[in-house]
N, C-alpha and C positions, 0 to 999 in steps of 0.2 A: 573637262574642257567646256567653255561657255560658248555657244554659237547662236546666231540670230539670223533671220530673214525679215526684212522690213519692206513694206510695200506702202507706196503713198501715190494717189492719183489725183491730180488736179485736172488734167486734160483728158477727157473721153473722146473717143474716136467722133467724128474725123479729127486728125491732128490739127491743132490750132483752135481758133474760135469755131464754134458750131455744135458741140455736144453739150451734154449737162454738166459743164464744168464746175469745179469747185475752185477754192483759192487757198485753203489752209492745209492741205494735205502734205505738200512738200515741206512746209514748215514743220509740221508734226513729224514726218519721217526723220528729218535732219535732227530735231531735238530729241527723238527716241534713240537714234544712232549715237549721239554724243553722250546722252544719259547713260546708256549701256556701257560705254567706254568707262565712265565714272564709277560704275557698278562692277568692274573687273572684266568686262568683255574686250578681247583683243581686237583692234580694228580689222586685222586680217581675216578675223572669224565672223564678221558681219556682212551680209550680202544685202544689197539695197536694189529694189525695182521700183522705178517711178515712170508715170506717164506712159508713153508708147512701149517701153520696155516691160510694163506690167501686164502683159497679155495673159489670157487664161492659161495657155500652154506654159508659158514661163513660170507663172506663180505656181502651179501644180508641180511642175518639174523641180523647181528649186526646193519646194516643200518636200517632195519625195525624197530628194537628195539629203535634205537636212535630217529628215527622220532615219533614213536607212544608213546613214554613215556615222550615227550616234552610237555610243557605247555606254554601258552602266557607269553612272556617276556623272554623266554629261548634264549640263542646264541648257536648254533651248528655249528661244523665244520666237514666236511667228507673231509679227505686227502688221495690222492692215488699217489704213486710214483711207477713206473713200466713200462712195455710194453703197448702200444696202438696199435689199428689197425683199419681197416674199413671192414665192411661186408655189402654184398647187403641185401636189406630189400625186400623179395619176399612175396607178399600178398598171401592170400588163393586162390585167382583166378590166381596165378602164373605170375602176372604182377609185375613189378619193381615199388616199391614205393619210391625208393631212396636208398641212402647209408648211414648206421648207423656208428657213430664213437662208438668204444667200448675199454673196458680195458680188460687186460688179466690177470685173476687170476692165481695162481700157477698151478692149474689143468686144464688150459684152453683147453688143447689138449683132454682130455676126458670128461670134464664137459661143455666145451663151454665157450665163452667169455661173458661179461656182457654188453650188449647194451645200448645205450642211452634210447631206449624205455624201457628197464628193470628199469633203474633209474627214468624214468617219472612215472612208476606206483608206485614206492615207494614215490617219493617226492610230488606226487599229493595229498598224505594224510597228508602233512605238515599243521599244524594248524595255523590259522591266529594269527598273532602277534608273531611268532616264527621266529628269524633270522638265516638263514643258509648260511654258506660260503662253496662252494664246490671247492676243490683245485686239479687240475690235473697236475702232472709233467709227461707227457707222450706224445707220439706222436699221432696225429689225421690223418696224411697222411705224405708221403715221398717226398722229392725232394733232390737235391743236396746240399751239405753244403759247407760253405767257412770258412776260418781260417785266422786270422790276428792278430798280436801281438802288442797291443797298450801299452805295459809296465805293464799291470796288470800281477799279479803273477798266470798265468794260464799255465800249461804244457799241451800242445796240443798232445803230443806224444801218450797219451792214450785218446781217445775220441769214444764215442759210441752212437748210436741213440737208443732211446727208442721206438722202432718200430718193430712190427711183420709184415712182408710182407703179404698182403692178399692172400686169396686162388685165384687160377686161374680165376674161375669164377667171383669173387668180383673185381679182378684186371681188367678183361674184361669190366665189367659194368663201372668201374671208368674211364677207357681210352675213353669210348664212352659215357660218361654221358650226354654231351651236345646234343648227337644226339638220345638219347632214350627218347621218351615221357613217362611221369609219367602216372599212372593209374588214372581213373577218380576221385578217391578219395584219393589223396596222402597223406601220413603222413607227408611230408615235402614239402616246397614250390620249393626247389631246391636240387640238389644233394650235393652242398657244404655248406649248412647251418649246422652250429654246434649248436645243441640245445638239451639240456637236457629236457627243457620244453620251450614253446614259449616265446620269450623274452617280447612280449605284456602280461602283466599279470604276468611276471615271479616272482616266489615266493622264490628265492634264488639268489645269486650272484655266479657266475661261474667264477674261476680264472684258465686259461689255460696257460700252458708254452709256447705254440707255436700256431700260426694260422694255419688254416686248410691245407695249402699248404706247411707247413714246417715241420722239424723234431725236437723233443725235445731233447737235448743233455745231456750227463754226460761227465765229464773229471776230471782232476787232479787240485783242487783248493788248493793252499797252502798246498800241501802234502796229501790231503785226496780226494778220488772219490766222487763227488757231483753232483747232477742235477744242472745246471746252474741257472734255474729259482728259485728252492727252496733255494739255497744258498743266493741268493738277497732277496727273499721273506722274510726270516727269519731274515736276517741281519737288514733289514730296521725295521721290527716289533720289534726286540729287542732293536734297538736304540731308538725307540719312545714308548716303552712299550705298543704298541698297539694303542697309542693315535694318529691315523692318519686317515684321510678321505680316501675313496677308490680311488678316481681318483687321489689323490697325490701319494698313494702307487703304483698303477698302472704305473703312470707316472716314478716314481723313479726307478722301476724295469726295465722298458724299457730303460732308460737312462744307467743303470749299465750294462744290457745285450750288449747294443751298445758299451759302453766303453771297454769292454773285448773282443769285436769282435765275440760274439756268432752270429750263423747264424739262430737265432730264434727271434721272436718278440711276447711278452706275449699278451694275448688277455683276456679281462674281459667283462663279460656280466651280465646285470642286468636290471631292470626298471631303468629309468632315475634319479628318486629321490634318489636312494640308492647311486649313485656315489657321491653325496656331503655329504653323512653321513658317521660317523666313522664305521670302520669295528669293528665287534663283538657286535655292538650295535642295 
């Protein structure tokens, strides 16, 4: 069976204007849901959480349910479109264990972000023989952006980064990451490793909209605000009905982002054998 959880957040707390709101994430969520139907997912097996429904508790509870109710042979998708950030991972001994990538639920100010360690705890319970695609259209860290117009129908007059700046203490550790030794039992090998679970023995495929040192952008695509990565991800899947191997999909997205002048490069992580296999299989 094919099942999915789709999260899209434009409206960050407080409800309505006032938070670090975005404009393209609901459009992304809608496109992803419709694209998955084209790729063979039954609408009744797609759960969608948007805006005030996309709380930290709801996202984690729905993801836990998606994982726990799956059986061998199932194909799962967890998709997130919204803000991302980075936070310092401080161990119980108050030593620094690295920097965690994190997503920002609607209520992240009061409830907190969802760290990669939180995802590890859930995904570690994934049963053998279950296929899982994790898709993040959000930022993992921030740098400058560039813009250029190569004739693609993209209006850069509106463009926004899907990135929440780190807290001061997290930003400080990030800036001095290379000079701070990790604790004796670090959770990560380096500060810059993006890993929901270790890539060796990884039990899912991670589709990230940008590399660690880049921002993930949204902008006006043919008159509609969209995440650049999701726009191309869905467009290619629809054109192929999902009948495409992962390394080809990864390459075609990268070429499409380059052609439109996007300041981000998608990054896909999995075990090596998965790259030559079809997505959703």
